[in-house]
C-alpha positions as CSV (number, residue, x, y, z in Angstrom):
1,M,21.3,-12.1,-30.4
2,G,21.3,-13.5,-33.5
3,E,22.8,-16.5,-34.9
4,C,26.6,-16.8,-35.8
5,L,27.5,-16.7,-39.7
6,D,30.9,-18.0,-39.1
7,T,31.1,-20.4,-41.7
8,R,31.4,-19.5,-46.2
9,A,29.0,-22.0,-47.7
10,T,28.9,-22.9,-51.3
11,I,25.7,-24.0,-52.7
12,L,25.7,-26.1,-55.8
13,R,23.4,-26.5,-58.6
14,P,23.2,-29.2,-61.1
15,R,24.2,-28.7,-64.6
16,I,22.2,-30.4,-67.4
17,G,23.4,-30.8,-70.9
18,D,20.8,-31.3,-73.8
19,D,22.4,-33.3,-76.7
20,G,19.6,-32.5,-78.8
21,L,18.1,-36.2,-77.8
22,S,17.8,-35.2,-74.2
23,R,18.8,-33.5,-71.0
24,T,21.5,-35.2,-68.9
25,F,22.9,-33.9,-65.6
26,T,26.5,-33.1,-66.4
27,G,28.2,-31.6,-63.6
28,W,27.8,-28.9,-61.0
29,D,27.8,-25.4,-60.8
30,E,28.6,-23.0,-57.6
31,Y,25.1,-20.9,-57.2
32,A,26.0,-18.9,-54.5
33,T,28.6,-18.6,-51.4
34,L,27.5,-17.3,-48.7
35,W,28.3,-17.3,-45.1
36,A,25.9,-19.9,-42.5
37,S,26.2,-21.7,-39.2
38,L,26.9,-25.2,-39.9
39,R,26.2,-27.3,-36.9
40,E,27.5,-31.0,-37.2
41,T,25.5,-34.1,-35.7
42,A,26.9,-37.0,-34.8
43,G,28.2,-39.7,-37.5
44,E,27.0,-43.5,-37.7
45,E,29.1,-46.0,-39.5
46,A,27.2,-48.6,-41.7
47,A,28.8,-52.1,-43.3
48,A,27.6,-53.0,-46.8
49,A,29.1,-54.8,-49.9
50,G,32.6,-55.0,-48.6
51,Q,33.0,-50.9,-47.8
52,I,32.4,-49.1,-44.6
53,G,30.8,-45.7,-45.2
54,T,30.2,-43.0,-42.4
55,R,27.2,-41.0,-42.4
56,R,27.2,-37.7,-40.9
57,G,24.2,-35.0,-40.8
58,A,24.3,-31.6,-40.0
59,R,22.4,-28.5,-40.1
60,L,23.3,-25.3,-41.9
61,R,21.1,-22.5,-41.0
62,L,21.8,-19.1,-43.9
63,R,19.8,-15.1,-43.6
64,A,16.9,-15.7,-45.7
65,S,18.3,-13.5,-48.7
66,R,17.0,-13.7,-52.4
67,R,19.3,-16.1,-53.3
68,A,18.9,-18.5,-50.1
69,R,15.2,-18.9,-50.7
70,Q,16.1,-20.1,-54.6
71,I,17.8,-23.1,-52.4
72,T,16.5,-26.5,-53.1
73,A,17.3,-30.2,-52.8
74,A,18.7,-30.7,-55.9
75,D,21.4,-28.6,-54.8
76,R,24.6,-29.5,-52.5
77,V,26.6,-27.5,-50.4
78,R,30.4,-27.6,-50.1
79,A,31.3,-26.2,-46.3
80,R,34.7,-26.8,-43.8
81,G,35.8,-28.9,-47.1
82,Q,32.8,-31.6,-47.2
83,L,30.3,-32.2,-49.8
84,W,26.6,-32.3,-48.7
85,E,23.3,-33.2,-49.5
86,I,20.2,-31.2,-48.9
87,R,18.0,-33.2,-46.9
88,G,15.0,-30.6,-46.4
89,I,14.4,-26.8,-46.0
90,C,12.7,-25.2,-43.4
91,A,12.6,-21.4,-41.9
92,P,13.0,-22.1,-38.4
93,A,13.0,-17.9,-37.5
94,A,11.8,-14.8,-39.4
95,G,15.5,-14.2,-41.1
96,L,16.2,-17.7,-41.3
97,I,16.6,-20.5,-43.9
98,E,17.6,-23.5,-42.4
99,L,19.1,-27.0,-44.7
100,S,19.1,-30.6,-43.2
101,L,22.2,-32.0,-44.6
102,A,23.6,-35.4,-45.4
103,A,27.1,-36.3,-46.2
104,I,28.5,-39.9,-46.7
105,M,32.1,-40.4,-46.8
106,I,32.9,-44.1,-48.2
107,G,36.0,-46.1,-48.0
108,K,37.2,-49.6,-48.4
109,A,36.7,-51.8,-45.3
110,A,39.9,-53.3,-43.6
111,G,40.2,-57.3,-44.0
């Protein structure tokens, strides 16, 4: 039985602008929206400089389509209302691509 691809994941690609002097990051463009399997891992809390951050990880599996094979670590993923940074890419089984993801949600520390 195959992987249950039950989550819509949008791949965001960095937009690079050129002002005539240099190329600079100007935002994110939607590259592709694909069906995927998203499995979150337990988060950990970190405190630094008066802020508390929750770091969560996840595994996103996609069918190995032409668009999915062009995803790079420079891209981002938006799924289930969360933005994810791509930490790694591999092909664990024929026809699948797996992305290792990390999300950081930051808020002010109480007190």
